[in-house]
N, C-alpha and C positions, 0 to 999 in steps of 0.2 A: 148456701154453701159457693164457698169463692173457689176458682180454678187457676192456678198461675203454672202455666207448661213452658218448660224451658231445654236445652242442647240440641237443638237445629243447628247447622253448618255445609259449610261446604265438604264433599267426602269424592275421594276416588271409589268408582265402581271396583267391589268388592272388599270395601275398606265396612266399619262398624262406627255407630253412634247409637249414644241412650239416651233418649227423651227423660222426662221427669215430669212430673205433675203434681204440684204441691198442691192438696186438700186444706182449705181452714171453715169453718163455721161447725154449718150441723152435719156433721158428715156422717151422725150416727142415723141418720134418715137414708143415707144411700143405698141403695141396692144394688144396681149393678153399675161398672165404669166400664170405658170403652176409648177406644183410638178412633178416629177419622183422618183422612187425607182430604186433600182436595183440590186441583189443579186450575188453573183460569177457564171457566165456561163449561165447568162441570161441575155436578153436585159432589157434595162429602161424600166419600168412599169409606166403605166400613173397613176397617185393617184388626181389629183385636179387641174381644173384650173379656171383663169377667167379674164373676158377683161378688161385689165387695165385702159383703157380711158371709158368715159360715163357710162352708168349704173353698170357697173362690176357684170354684169349675169355670174355666177359659174358653174362649171360641177367637180362631182364624180367621180370615179370608184365606181362601184357597191360593193366591197369588203370594202368600208373604207365611204360608205354612211352613215350617222348618228353618225358616231363616228369623222370624221374629220372634218374639217370648216376653209378653204381657207380666208384670209380676208387682210386689207390692210391698212397702217393707211393713214390718209388723206393728208397728202402732198403728197402722192404718190410716198413716196422713201422708204418704206418697204412693204417689202412682209409678211405673214404667214401662219403656218401651224397649229392650235392647234388639238392636237392629243389625243384623247380621249380612254377611255374602249382598249389600246393597246394591243394585242397581241404577240404570239412568234413567227407569220406568216406576222408580221409588220415589221420584223427583215430586214433590206438594209441599203444601202448608197443612202439618198436621197440630190434631187440635184434640185434647182430651176433653172427656163429654163424663156428668154422672146423671141416674134416672133412679127418682124414690122407688119407683114401683118395680116388682119384678117383671121380666121380660118373657114371653112364651113363645114357641115354638119357631126360636128365629127372629122374633122382632127386636132383639139385641143389635141386630144388624141393620135396623132401621135409623135412622138419626132423629126422625120423628118423635121418638119415644125419650128422647134425654131431655132434663131440665137445667143443667149448667154445663156451663161450655166455656173451656178457657181462652187465653188469646192467641193461639195460634201459634206455632215457631215453623221457621222453613227448613225445609231440607231439600241439598242440590245433589246431586251425586252427578260425580264427570267422566263420562268414556273415557 
């Protein structure tokens, strides 16, 4: 599975951005997809996740709940992250990820369970 993230950029606080993640290859094996973000010196932080197959259940980090929305287009080849009401603390490199195995008990929030990663797209929110 190959993932290609795009859509990052510079935005003022309160603004919006939509990140995209184009998936190719053996995507039928993918069970869970997610977005993570990383700032210098810190581990990748969970942002949002979705069950790629089936009902598409979602989960969000508390820090983005109500502001960010994860979604997919119907052909299941593109994952999105709509980010609204952006704040300077949202500044980070954002990565999309995919896992072949189901995750339980909140494990989808752990970056270690993901098998495939996009290259990252940088988001900068100015105050």
